[in-house]
C-alpha positions in Angstrom: -92.9 100.0 43.7 -93.5 103.7 44.4 -91.6 105.3 46.5 -93.6 107.3 49.2 -92.1 110.3 51.5 -94.0 109.5 54.6 -91.2 108.2 56.8 -91.2 109.7 60.6 -89.2 109.8 64.1 -91.0 110.3 67.1 -89.1 111.0 69.7 -90.1 110.0 73.4 -88.5 112.1 76.3 -90.0 111.8 80.0 -89.8 114.8 82.3 -87.5 113.2 85.1 -87.9 116.6 86.9 -89.3 120.2 85.8 -87.5 121.7 82.9 -85.3 118.2 82.2 -86.4 115.3 79.9 -84.8 111.9 79.1 -85.3 110.2 75.7 -86.5 107.2 76.0 -87.9 105.7 72.8 -87.3 106.7 69.7 -90.1 105.0 66.9 -88.8 105.0 62.9 -92.4 104.3 60.8 -94.1 105.2 57.5 -97.0 107.0 57.9 -98.9 109.7 56.2 -101.2 111.1 59.2 -99.0 114.2 59.2 -99.2 115.1 55.9 -103.5 115.2 55.6 -104.2 118.8 54.7 -106.4 120.6 57.0 -107.5 124.6 57.2 -104.7 126.6 58.6 -106.7 127.0 61.9 -107.4 123.1 62.1 -103.3 122.3 61.7 -102.0 122.5 64.8 -105.2 120.8 66.6 -105.0 118.3 64.2 -101.1 117.8 65.1 -101.6 117.4 68.6 -104.8 115.3 67.9 -102.7 112.2 65.7 -99.4 112.8 67.8 -101.2 111.9 71.1 -102.9 108.9 69.3 -99.6 107.7 67.9 -97.9 108.3 71.4 -100.7 106.4 73.5 -100.6 103.6 71.3 -96.7 103.4 71.3 -96.5 104.1 75.0 -98.9 101.1 75.6 -97.3 99.0 73.5 -93.8 99.3 75.2 -95.4 99.7 78.6 -93.6 103.0 79.3 -93.8 104.8 82.8 -96.1 106.9 84.0 -96.0 110.5 83.8 -95.0 113.7 81.9 -94.0 113.4 78.2 -92.8 115.6 75.7 -93.1 113.5 72.2 -91.5 115.2 69.4 -92.1 114.7 65.5 -89.7 114.5 62.7 -90.1 113.9 58.9 -87.4 112.1 58.0 -88.5 112.0 54.2 -87.9 109.1 51.5 -86.0 107.2 54.2 -86.1 105.9 57.5 -82.5 106.9 58.1 -83.2 110.7 57.3 -81.8 113.9 59.6 -85.2 115.4 59.3 -87.5 118.0 59.9 -89.2 119.0 63.3 -92.9 119.3 62.7 -93.4 119.8 66.1 -94.0 118.2 69.8 -96.4 118.1 72.4 -96.4 117.8 76.2 -98.7 115.1 77.5 -99.1 113.0 80.7 -99.3 109.1 80.3 -100.6 107.1 82.6 -100.5 102.7 81.8 -103.3 101.1 80.6 
């Protein structure tokens, strides 16, 4: 069975007041979406688009409170438990659906 290195961790921080966020959720999963190659001028756009899509799915499943969220994406490598490398983060408004 092949070993992949597509493990990621997403950290969901809800903004409780300007400049102050609280870690509310952590999701660990194997996904290669962030590894797709794009032209350099498209990489940031793809990162934001894909991260938001994943975050909206997760926040809906956990019935998260509406508000402003800062979502960080870490690549942990070949295991779910690695410290990881921060790929980036997005700030988004979430409303329940």
